[in-house]
Backbone as CSV, one residue per row, in Angstrom:
resi,resn,N_x,N_y,N_z,CA_x,CA_y,CA_z,C_x,C_y,C_z
1,UNK,30.232,0.371,-6.103,29.735,-0.832,-5.442,28.885,-0.137,-4.187
2,UNK,29.637,1.036,-3.514,28.532,1.921,-1.902,27.253,2.232,-2.643
3,UNK,27.323,3.101,-3.734,25.926,3.378,-3.983,25.257,2.380,-4.948
4,UNK,25.439,1.274,-4.978,24.464,0.080,-5.640,23.951,-0.540,-4.371
5,UNK,24.493,-0.834,-3.283,24.515,-1.511,-1.647,23.123,-0.179,-1.096
6,UNK,23.849,0.864,-1.526,22.548,2.334,-0.468,21.134,1.848,-1.611
7,UNK,21.134,2.247,-3.059,19.854,1.849,-3.612,19.406,0.229,-3.340
8,UNK,19.956,-0.212,-3.214,19.221,-1.995,-2.810,18.726,-1.770,-1.251
9,UNK,19.473,-0.782,-0.308,18.965,-0.689,0.943,17.510,0.239,1.196
10,UNK,17.642,1.266,-0.050,16.407,1.997,-0.246,15.278,1.440,-0.855
11,UNK,15.619,0.278,-1.606,14.452,-0.553,-2.060,13.865,-1.108,-1.543
12,UNK,14.566,-2.138,-0.535,14.304,-3.054,0.543,13.260,-1.849,1.512
13,UNK,13.765,-0.743,2.208,12.770,0.149,3.139,11.879,0.498,2.339
14,UNK,11.558,0.712,0.720,10.116,1.272,0.490,9.429,0.193,0.108
15,UNK,9.959,-1.163,-0.374,8.867,-2.320,-0.152,8.419,-2.416,0.997
16,UNK,9.030,-2.396,1.938,8.963,-2.903,3.219,7.693,-1.976,3.535
17,UNK,7.529,-0.663,3.378,6.846,0.375,3.902,5.399,-0.098,2.784
18,UNK,5.583,-0.289,1.703,4.669,-0.783,0.988,3.650,-1.863,1.191
19,UNK,4.393,-2.880,1.367,3.629,-3.964,1.689,2.844,-3.582,3.387
20,UNK,3.795,-2.979,4.173,3.184,-2.437,5.597,1.275,-1.731,5.414
21,UNK,1.526,-1.050,4.354,0.524,-0.201,4.359,-0.758,-0.680,3.717
22,UNK,-0.300,-1.884,3.123,-1.248,-2.466,2.220,-2.427,-3.309,3.052
23,UNK,-3.941,-3.339,2.975,-4.511,-4.034,3.532,-5.420,-4.936,3.450
24,UNK,-5.007,-6.035,3.739,-5.544,-7.432,3.360,-6.040,-8.092,4.580
25,UNK,-7.024,-9.192,4.580,-8.049,-9.654,5.447,-6.904,-10.931,6.039
26,UNK,-5.437,-11.401,5.511,-4.691,-12.716,5.647,-3.468,-11.507,6.196
27,UNK,-3.506,-12.046,7.299,-2.269,-12.312,8.075,-0.773,-13.496,8.187
28,UNK,0.169,-13.229,7.704,1.409,-14.640,7.598,1.862,-14.822,8.761
29,UNK,2.329,-16.068,9.342,2.540,-16.327,10.743,3.882,-16.487,10.770
30,UNK,4.783,-16.690,11.639,5.853,-17.072,11.868,5.817,-18.843,11.587
31,UNK,6.467,-19.374,10.483,6.448,-20.384,10.188,7.300,-21.792,11.285
32,UNK,7.490,-22.654,11.460,8.488,-23.204,12.368,9.711,-23.381,11.212
33,UNK,10.739,-23.443,12.414,12.285,-23.107,11.125,13.319,-24.053,12.334
34,UNK,12.739,-25.552,12.327,13.759,-25.877,13.575,14.961,-26.285,13.232
35,UNK,15.492,-26.673,12.189,16.715,-26.719,11.354,16.896,-28.264,12.427
36,UNK,16.591,-29.293,12.097,16.949,-30.005,13.087,18.344,-30.913,12.280
37,UNK,19.107,-31.447,13.148,20.378,-32.017,12.762,19.894,-33.851,13.138
38,UNK,19.190,-34.216,13.791,19.468,-35.569,14.706,18.116,-36.199,15.291
39,UNK,17.668,-37.249,15.343,16.487,-37.933,15.931,16.893,-37.143,16.998
40,UNK,15.435,-37.551,17.641,15.490,-36.778,19.259,15.421,-35.540,19.617
41,UNK,15.488,-34.337,18.821,15.558,-33.020,18.743,13.867,-32.545,18.954
42,UNK,13.800,-31.923,19.621,12.628,-30.683,19.896,12.931,-29.519,20.350
43,UNK,11.995,-28.907,19.309,12.398,-27.431,19.153,10.990,-26.665,19.283
44,UNK,11.108,-25.369,20.409,9.896,-24.420,20.604,10.475,-22.866,20.511
45,UNK,9.429,-22.581,20.117,9.684,-20.954,19.844,8.528,-20.262,19.917
46,UNK,9.101,-18.561,20.330,8.029,-17.838,20.472,8.406,-16.376,19.744
47,UNK,7.526,-15.825,19.202,7.996,-14.472,18.380,7.066,-13.803,18.714
48,UNK,7.003,-12.211,18.747,6.498,-11.132,19.088,6.849,-9.690,18.199
49,UNK,5.999,-9.006,17.911,6.237,-7.560,17.780,4.893,-6.851,17.980
50,UNK,5.411,-5.201,17.845,5.050,-4.392,18.536,3.494,-3.793,17.909
51,UNK,3.011,-4.638,17.051,1.681,-4.672,16.601,0.667,-5.663,16.793
52,UNK,1.064,-6.486,18.295,0.280,-7.315,18.551,0.492,-8.890,18.286
53,UNK,1.356,-9.149,17.171,1.500,-10.230,16.179,2.333,-11.050,17.182
54,UNK,1.944,-12.163,17.826,2.225,-13.373,18.088,2.405,-14.764,17.710
55,UNK,3.319,-14.957,17.431,3.492,-16.735,17.189,4.291,-17.660,17.964
56,UNK,3.871,-18.946,17.930,4.603,-20.001,18.781,4.555,-21.066,17.908
57,UNK,5.682,-21.762,17.646,6.149,-22.674,17.128,6.797,-24.125,18.167
58,UNK,6.353,-25.453,17.313,6.627,-26.520,18.166,7.264,-27.561,17.091
59,UNK,8.345,-28.252,16.736,8.509,-29.017,16.541,9.048,-30.866,16.969
60,UNK,9.034,-31.430,16.592,10.269,-32.996,16.711,11.227,-33.668,15.937
61,UNK,11.818,-34.092,16.200,12.395,-35.304,15.078,12.196,-36.299,15.295
62,UNK,11.324,-37.098,14.584,10.861,-38.777,14.831,12.045,-39.694,14.715
63,UNK,12.759,-39.562,13.604,13.973,-40.187,13.191,14.638,-39.193,12.703
64,UNK,16.034,-40.031,12.020,17.154,-39.180,11.780,16.523,-38.197,10.594
65,UNK,15.346,-38.616,9.812,15.384,-37.632,8.591,13.649,-36.839,8.958
66,UNK,12.860,-37.404,9.499,11.453,-37.256,9.558,11.013,-36.682,10.866
67,UNK,10.391,-35.449,10.642,9.869,-34.356,11.580,8.545,-33.746,11.461
68,UNK,7.828,-33.549,12.426,6.827,-33.146,12.559,6.559,-31.587,13.202
69,UNK,5.924,-30.707,12.897,5.840,-29.331,13.386,4.297,-28.837,13.633
70,UNK,4.447,-27.848,14.295,3.011,-27.214,14.775,3.230,-25.899,14.911
71,UNK,2.121,-24.995,14.270,2.361,-23.483,14.552,0.946,-22.760,15.086
72,UNK,0.959,-22.146,15.750,-0.141,-21.381,16.417,0.194,-19.516,16.312
73,UNK,-0.771,-18.955,15.916,-0.482,-17.654,15.756,-1.867,-16.736,16.664
74,UNK,-1.220,-15.769,16.908,-2.662,-14.781,17.191,-2.136,-13.141,16.890
75,UNK,-3.109,-12.564,16.285,-3.125,-10.883,16.094,-3.657,-10.648,16.655
76,UNK,-3.851,-9.085,17.203,-4.746,-8.034,17.824,-4.466,-6.954,17.764
77,UNK,-4.639,-5.911,16.784,-4.267,-4.707,16.756,-5.409,-3.860,16.602
78,UNK,-5.026,-2.615,16.705,-5.760,-1.612,16.350,-7.197,-1.478,17.344
79,UNK,-7.345,-2.033,18.220,-8.808,-1.366,19.105,-9.220,-0.340,18.847
80,UNK,-8.342,0.835,19.196,-8.656,2.239,18.926,-8.172,2.890,17.981
81,UNK,-7.888,2.405,16.919,-7.635,3.215,15.720,-8.193,3.066,14.194
82,UNK,-7.780,3.468,13.200,-8.440,3.313,11.907,-8.295,1.717,11.505
83,UNK,-7.052,0.975,12.203,-6.838,-0.373,11.557,-6.884,-1.205,13.063
84,UNK,-8.155,-1.963,12.534,-9.072,-3.029,13.701,-8.824,-4.050,13.047
85,UNK,-7.727,-5.389,13.855,-7.784,-6.634,12.883,-7.105,-7.566,14.065
86,UNK,-8.228,-8.563,13.787,-8.054,-9.782,14.712,-8.058,-11.322,14.124
87,UNK,-6.933,-11.843,14.045,-7.001,-13.137,13.536,-6.412,-14.430,14.585
88,UNK,-6.852,-15.639,14.502,-6.149,-16.695,14.832,-5.823,-17.815,14.200
89,UNK,-4.813,-18.680,14.463,-4.384,-19.502,13.286,-3.478,-20.841,13.718
90,UNK,-4.317,-21.842,13.277,-3.458,-22.912,13.723,-3.056,-24.130,12.587
91,UNK,-1.910,-24.778,12.638,-1.638,-25.300,11.816,-0.354,-26.483,12.165
92,UNK,-0.652,-27.625,11.205,0.481,-28.627,11.743,0.982,-29.496,10.187
93,UNK,2.088,-29.933,10.426,2.925,-30.455,9.358,4.006,-31.344,9.904
94,UNK,4.287,-32.287,8.560,5.274,-33.525,8.275,6.068,-33.119,7.676
95,UNK,7.318,-33.753,7.712,8.680,-33.264,7.053,9.941,-34.127,6.729
96,UNK,10.435,-33.575,5.876,12.300,-34.293,5.805,13.057,-33.326,5.972
97,UNK,14.177,-33.876,6.841,15.536,-32.941,6.939,16.539,-33.427,7.171
98,UNK,17.691,-33.295,6.396,18.942,-33.423,6.484,19.766,-32.208,6.711
99,UNK,21.464,-32.738,6.953,22.641,-31.748,7.039,23.316,-32.071,5.572
100,UNK,24.036,-31.036,5.608,24.633,-30.925,4.031,26.101,-30.313,4.637
101,UNK,27.275,-30.782,3.518,28.605,-30.481,3.875,29.036,-31.121,4.821
102,UNK,30.440,-31.400,4.324,31.385,-32.492,5.305,31.616,-31.487,7.197
103,UNK,31.287,-30.598,7.147,31.068,-30.350,8.622,29.868,-29.860,9.629
104,UNK,28.616,-30.377,8.298,27.478,-30.484,8.850,26.907,-29.183,9.126
105,UNK,27.148,-27.616,8.752,27.015,-26.872,9.430,25.898,-26.145,8.320
106,UNK,25.193,-26.966,7.209,23.909,-26.608,6.893,23.082,-27.254,6.805
107,UNK,21.842,-26.651,6.757,20.619,-27.788,7.146,19.589,-27.702,6.190
108,UNK,19.037,-28.664,5.515,17.526,-28.530,4.479,16.790,-29.111,5.092
109,UNK,15.656,-28.459,5.287,14.154,-29.415,5.609,12.756,-28.781,4.403
110,UNK,12.274,-29.746,4.332,11.038,-29.555,3.329,9.588,-30.183,3.987
111,UNK,9.029,-29.359,4.443,7.441,-29.457,5.175,6.341,-29.515,4.206
112,UNK,5.039,-30.059,4.639,4.039,-30.239,4.290,2.239,-30.206,5.098
113,UNK,1.779,-29.375,5.306,0.695,-29.160,6.296,-0.389,-28.497,5.709
114,UNK,-1.359,-28.490,7.131,-2.876,-28.197,6.755,-2.811,-26.839,7.881
115,UNK,-3.862,-26.264,7.774,-3.633,-25.277,8.759,-5.473,-24.352,8.786
116,UNK,-6.187,-24.263,9.893,-7.142,-23.583,9.917,-7.360,-22.044,10.424
117,UNK,-8.267,-21.391,10.194,-8.176,-19.987,11.207,-9.212,-19.074,10.754
118,UNK,-9.581,-17.962,11.893,-10.719,-16.910,11.580,-9.727,-15.346,11.571
119,UNK,-10.368,-14.477,10.892,-9.686,-13.015,11.147,-11.033,-12.666,11.036
120,UNK,-10.826,-10.770,11.581,-11.739,-9.731,11.872,-11.034,-8.423,11.380
121,UNK,-11.929,-8.153,10.057,-10.949,-6.906,9.477,-11.861,-5.694,9.449
122,UNK,-11.917,-4.481,10.686,-12.832,-3.483,10.696,-12.253,-2.355,10.107
123,UNK,-12.557,-1.451,9.199,-12.530,-0.694,8.704,-13.295,0.935,9.518
124,UNK,-12.110,1.384,10.267,-13.076,2.849,10.936,-12.148,3.972,10.451
125,UNK,-13.105,4.975,10.830,-12.834,6.382,10.795,-12.936,6.940,12.414
126,UNK,-12.169,8.259,12.168,-12.126,8.911,13.620,-12.991,10.149,13.534
127,UNK,-14.118,9.859,14.517,-15.150,11.303,14.481,-15.394,11.587,15.898
128,UNK,-16.010,12.386,16.268,-16.152,13.321,17.548,-16.609,12.657,18.281
129,UNK,-17.497,11.360,18.209,-17.915,10.320,18.944,-16.666,9.138,19.143
130,UNK,-15.635,8.790,19.040,-14.779,8.096,18.529,-14.491,7.727,17.309
131,UNK,-14.188,6.542,17.227,-14.144,5.643,15.930,-15.437,5.086,15.599
132,UNK,-15.850,5.014,14.332,-17.024,4.955,13.661,-16.875,3.743,12.309
133,UNK,-17.172,2.557,12.426,-17.266,1.418,11.726,-17.843,1.943,10.447
134,UNK,-16.822,1.826,9.584,-17.210,2.273,7.806,-17.284,0.645,7.120
135,UNK,-16.277,-0.554,7.358,-16.752,-1.332,6.595,-16.151,-2.417,7.425
136,UNK,-17.044,-3.848,7.699,-16.629,-5.544,8.544,-16.421,-6.142,7.567
137,UNK,-15.326,-6.873,7.647,-15.007,-8.093,6.746,-14.684,-9.001,7.629
138,UNK,-15.411,-10.194,7.934,-14.688,-11.533,8.772,-15.196,-12.833,7.789
139,UNK,-13.651,-13.858,8.129,-13.987,-14.756,7.310,-13.210,-16.073,8.693
140,UNK,-13.729,-17.236,7.988,-12.981,-18.599,8.562,-12.419,-19.116,7.137
141,UNK,-11.169,-19.751,7.707,-10.641,-19.838,6.398,-9.803,-21.419,7.032
142,UNK,-9.446,-21.912,5.612,-7.870,-23.145,5.371,-6.911,-22.782,5.018
143,UNK,-5.915,-23.522,5.079,-4.726,-23.480,4.437,-4.045,-24.462,4.553
144,UNK,-3.606,-24.539,3.064,-2.662,-25.936,2.658,-1.134,-25.265,2.279
145,UNK,0.410,-25.755,2.897,1.199,-25.243,2.614,2.256,-26.468,2.332
146,UNK,3.236,-25.584,1.042,4.395,-26.306,1.057,5.714,-25.370,1.721
147,UNK,6.830,-25.937,2.399,7.617,-25.330,2.868,9.143,-25.902,2.735
148,UNK,9.981,-25.304,2.440,11.409,-24.967,2.448,12.131,-24.647,3.267
149,UNK,12.981,-25.075,3.970,13.833,-24.300,4.994,15.407,-24.535,4.641
150,UNK,16.224,-23.471,4.946,17.466,-23.794,4.515,18.205,-22.894,5.722
151,UNK,19.346,-23.414,6.378,19.959,-22.274,7.242,21.716,-22.794,7.219
152,UNK,22.328,-22.021,7.599,23.610,-22.280,7.670,24.628,-21.350,8.764
153,UNK,25.092,-22.000,9.808,25.899,-21.839,10.937,27.161,-21.368,10.395
154,UNK,27.448,-20.114,10.930,28.773,-19.041,10.523,29.944,-19.987,11.426
155,UNK,31.228,-20.220,10.448,31.943,-21.386,10.789,32.655,-20.489,11.782
156,UNK,33.206,-19.359,12.230,33.599,-18.709,12.876,32.561,-17.831,14.273
157,UNK,32.466,-18.316,15.678,31.599,-17.853,16.704,32.333,-16.197,16.206
158,UNK,31.284,-15.161,16.753,31.097,-14.122,17.214,32.150,-13.769,18.063
159,UNK,32.408,-12.479,18.479,32.738,-12.035,19.723,32.150,-11.240,20.584
160,UNK,31.202,-11.037,21.737,30.567,-10.201,22.151,30.601,-10.491,23.372
161,UNK,31.096,-8.996,24.142,31.598,-8.766,25.110,32.701,-10.186,25.828
162,UNK,33.443,-10.396,25.106,34.293,-11.350,25.582,34.126,-12.644,25.488
163,UNK,32.516,-12.957,24.940,31.754,-14.363,25.070,31.946,-14.734,23.603
164,UNK,32.189,-15.940,23.310,32.079,-16.324,21.859,30.836,-16.745,21.445
165,UNK,29.618,-16.304,20.600,28.574,-16.899,20.699,28.357,-17.404,18.971
166,UNK,27.669,-18.225,18.989,27.079,-18.856,17.708,26.427,-17.951,16.913
167,UNK,26.341,-17.908,15.405,25.384,-17.021,14.841,25.196,-17.976,13.586
168,UNK,23.690,-17.453,12.967,22.961,-18.882,11.720,22.472,-17.928,11.170
169,UNK,22.145,-18.146,9.960,21.284,-17.517,9.226,20.448,-18.250,8.198
170,UNK,19.236,-17.850,7.799,18.424,-18.878,7.272,17.691,-18.265,6.471
171,UNK,16.776,-19.111,5.873,15.685,-18.858,4.840,14.454,-19.494,4.867
172,UNK,13.306,-19.452,4.817,12.013,-20.081,4.663,11.253,-19.522,3.824
173,UNK,11.012,-20.385,2.373,9.959,-20.144,1.722,8.814,-20.969,0.879
174,UNK,7.701,-20.347,1.718,6.265,-21.097,1.709,5.418,-21.081,0.691
175,UNK,4.603,-22.251,-0.078,3.678,-21.596,-1.160,2.469,-22.126,-0.760
176,UNK,1.568,-21.477,-0.052,0.436,-21.650,0.382,-0.971,-21.626,-0.174
177,UNK,-1.639,-22.326,-0.232,-2.902,-21.930,-1.019,-4.314,-21.461,0.727
178,UNK,-4.432,-20.576,0.373,-5.549,-20.117,1.532,-7.238,-19.834,0.520
179,UNK,-7.875,-20.202,1.510,-9.584,-20.387,1.136,-10.736,-19.973,1.871
180,UNK,-11.342,-19.404,1.883,-12.140,-18.996,2.710,-13.057,-19.885,2.892
181,UNK,-13.864,-20.560,3.761,-14.445,-21.446,3.943,-15.957,-20.699,4.083
182,UNK,-16.206,-19.570,5.063,-17.085,-18.656,4.981,-16.719,-17.038,5.258
183,UNK,-17.711,-16.120,4.325,-16.884,-14.567,4.512,-18.533,-13.855,5.004
184,UNK,-18.411,-12.998,5.574,-19.313,-11.817,5.990,-18.656,-10.733,5.535
185,UNK,-19.440,-9.807,5.124,-18.994,-8.343,4.540,-20.401,-7.427,5.534
186,UNK,-19.738,-7.087,6.272,-20.676,-6.134,7.274,-21.969,-6.970,7.436
187,UNK,-21.415,-8.263,8.034,-22.598,-9.143,8.597,-23.513,-10.166,7.494
188,UNK,-23.269,-9.738,6.366,-24.036,-10.410,5.488,-22.857,-11.464,4.847
189,UNK,-23.673,-12.220,4.729,-22.924,-13.570,3.547,-22.828,-13.199,2.192
190,UNK,-21.209,-13.333,2.143,-20.922,-12.960,0.339,-20.014,-13.916,0.134
191,UNK,-19.617,-13.689,-1.304,-19.073,-14.772,-2.376,-17.502,-14.738,-1.362
192,UNK,-17.303,-16.151,-1.195,-15.598,-16.445,-0.906,-14.779,-16.494,-2.323
193,UNK,-13.313,-16.266,-1.863,-12.003,-16.262,-2.413,-11.037,-17.130,-1.965
194,UNK,-10.443,-17.302,-2.741,-9.181,-17.995,-2.680,-7.754,-17.379,-3.189
195,UNK,-6.647,-17.567,-2.407,-5.307,-17.229,-2.910,-4.184,-18.391,-2.983
196,UNK,-3.321,-18.061,-3.795,-1.797,-18.543,-3.706,-0.948,-17.494,-3.022
197,UNK,-0.641,-17.907,-2.196,0.640,-17.203,-1.529,2.297,-17.767,-1.709
198,UNK,2.894,-16.851,-2.404,4.504,-16.958,-1.792,4.978,-15.891,-0.723
199,UNK,5.377,-17.039,0.390,5.941,-16.558,1.485,7.287,-16.565,1.368
200,UNK,8.265,-15.325,1.386,9.601,-15.863,1.421,10.018,-14.934,2.548
201,UNK,10.467,-15.705,3.759,11.185,-15.397,4.932,12.459,-15.293,5.238
202,UNK,13.472,-14.339,5.893,14.436,-14.578,6.607,14.638,-14.493,7.664
203,UNK,15.460,-15.387,8.356,15.426,-14.865,9.763,17.364,-15.111,10.477
204,UNK,17.655,-14.740,11.103,19.106,-14.364,11.864,19.088,-15.006,13.480
205,UNK,19.756,-15.888,13.741,19.583,-16.356,15.243,21.325,-16.148,16.059
206,UNK,21.087,-15.671,16.750,22.207,-15.864,17.401,22.514,-16.473,19.235
207,UNK,23.420,-17.283,19.324,23.108,-18.036,20.724,23.107,-17.129,22.113
208,UNK,22.518,-17.209,22.796,22.272,-17.043,24.195,23.024,-17.956,25.260
209,UNK,22.267,-18.971,25.360,22.820,-20.183,26.013,23.075,-21.391,25.264
210,UNK,23.398,-22.446,26.070,23.356,-23.666,24.994,22.034,-23.946,24.993
211,UNK,21.638,-24.424,23.788,20.540,-24.193,22.923,19.330,-23.458,22.542
212,UNK,19.459,-22.281,23.950,18.527,-21.162,23.398,19.293,-19.926,22.698
213,UNK,18.559,-19.417,21.458,18.887,-17.938,20.519,17.779,-16.889,20.460
214,UNK,18.408,-16.054,19.998,17.556,-15.001,19.884,17.339,-14.765,18.463
215,UNK,16.115,-14.680,17.979,15.606,-14.682,16.308,14.733,-13.387,16.347
216,UNK,15.615,-12.948,15.033,15.145,-11.591,14.378,14.774,-12.189,12.982
217,UNK,13.420,-12.010,13.019,12.418,-12.506,11.510,11.796,-11.430,10.688
218,UNK,11.971,-11.514,9.381,11.060,-10.739,8.494,11.035,-11.355,7.316
219,UNK,9.857,-11.000,6.858,9.342,-11.660,5.513,7.822,-10.687,4.958
220,UNK,7.804,-11.252,3.833,6.221,-10.621,3.180,5.597,-11.789,2.528
221,UNK,4.755,-11.461,1.900,3.831,-12.280,0.921,3.352,-11.737,-0.601
222,UNK,3.135,-12.763,-1.257,3.609,-12.575,-2.681,1.678,-13.188,-2.997
223,UNK,0.639,-12.256,-3.564,-0.329,-13.093,-3.769,-0.781,-13.468,-5.323
224,UNK,-0.617,-14.628,-5.731,-0.910,-14.971,-7.269,-2.031,-14.624,-7.779
225,UNK,-3.378,-14.803,-7.003,-4.752,-13.887,-7.998,-4.828,-12.700,-7.109
226,UNK,-5.939,-12.216,-7.979,-6.378,-10.591,-7.766,-7.606,-10.824,-7.054
227,UNK,-7.604,-10.521,-6.197,-9.030,-10.306,-4.975,-8.952,-9.061,-4.312
228,UNK,-10.293,-9.306,-3.981,-10.816,-7.964,-3.700,-10.396,-7.861,-1.915
229,UNK,-10.144,-9.117,-0.978,-10.379,-8.712,0.578,-9.034,-9.712,0.556
230,UNK,-8.903,-11.201,-0.020,-7.532,-12.006,0.061,-6.657,-11.940,-0.599
231,UNK,-5.943,-11.156,-0.525,-4.860,-10.493,-0.955,-3.208,-10.459,-0.275
232,UNK,-2.461,-10.014,-0.755,-1.108,-10.037,-0.051,-1.340,-8.574,0.425
233,UNK,0.002,-8.391,0.991,-0.025,-7.365,1.938,0.553,-7.074,2.910
234,UNK,0.730,-7.823,4.246,0.940,-7.453,5.181,2.469,-8.428,5.507
235,UNK,3.073,-7.526,6.040,4.379,-8.069,6.209,4.639,-8.717,7.807
236,UNK,5.741,-9.316,7.611,5.972,-9.958,9.002,7.374,-9.570,9.710
237,UNK,7.533,-8.899,10.522,8.727,-8.594,11.160,8.397,-8.470,12.610
238,UNK,9.502,-9.866,12.911,8.992,-10.075,14.528,10.605,-10.435,15.129
239,UNK,10.347,-10.558,16.587,11.625,-10.988,17.522,11.235,-11.752,18.522
240,UNK,12.122,-13.044,18.404,11.734,-13.905,19.348,12.924,-14.929,20.110
241,UNK,12.373,-16.137,20.766,13.422,-16.651,21.191,12.880,-18.298,20.527
242,UNK,13.891,-19.011,20.724,14.032,-20.683,19.856,14.851,-20.937,20.851
243,UNK,14.781,-22.525,21.464,15.185,-23.297,22.095,14.958,-24.697,21.809
244,UNK,16.108,-25.273,21.226,16.218,-26.730,21.002,17.031,-28.176,21.671
245,UNK,16.609,-28.481,22.095,17.395,-30.074,22.911,16.885,-31.034,22.469
246,UNK,17.268,-32.288,22.524,17.148,-33.130,22.643,18.431,-33.843,23.023
247,UNK,18.742,-35.486,22.350,19.213,-36.615,23.056,21.020,-36.138,23.049
């Protein structure tokens, strides 16, 4: 059993390294995972990583089962390296949520939404004069997404430094259609591409204060179309804070 677990761990590490090494003009964001339980709750979140990927989330439960969400993200990496990438993305959605089980420790959410964004991806190489541009890729794009969230709160709280903290685990799975509205290759107008992405994401939250939690998120994307530029390859590993308050 230990050997099997080690093999699975090695496989996950190799997969993560492979996905991180691929080049794509699209970077998935951290989606909203508010995990609402009742009307009147409001959710805010912020996530970041060392590569310059910053995401912000907002959500509100407008009734006992209907909620709205909004997401924004910005990526700014590699100004002085081989990998120069810029992206901004804004999106919003509406959906349904409900609690599951007698103790209401599980939450299920389903959302649909729309977003727009822009990306710049410059391939550069080092030279005696600094970094020289090899190829410049830029696009404006829009996206439509369907998203399912599921989370479960640990029945027993964990003891950290003599204080009991709530811990929960969750999964968000997205099906996103991303399409180029405009595409430029070395500043020349070029044929556009579209792709359908399956974007699984996993998160762990630990309570810090009442309503405030620290969240670790990891995920990746799978592209269903074989494209040259708009393809899968970028993974998501972030650390953030989420805060939920309400009536």
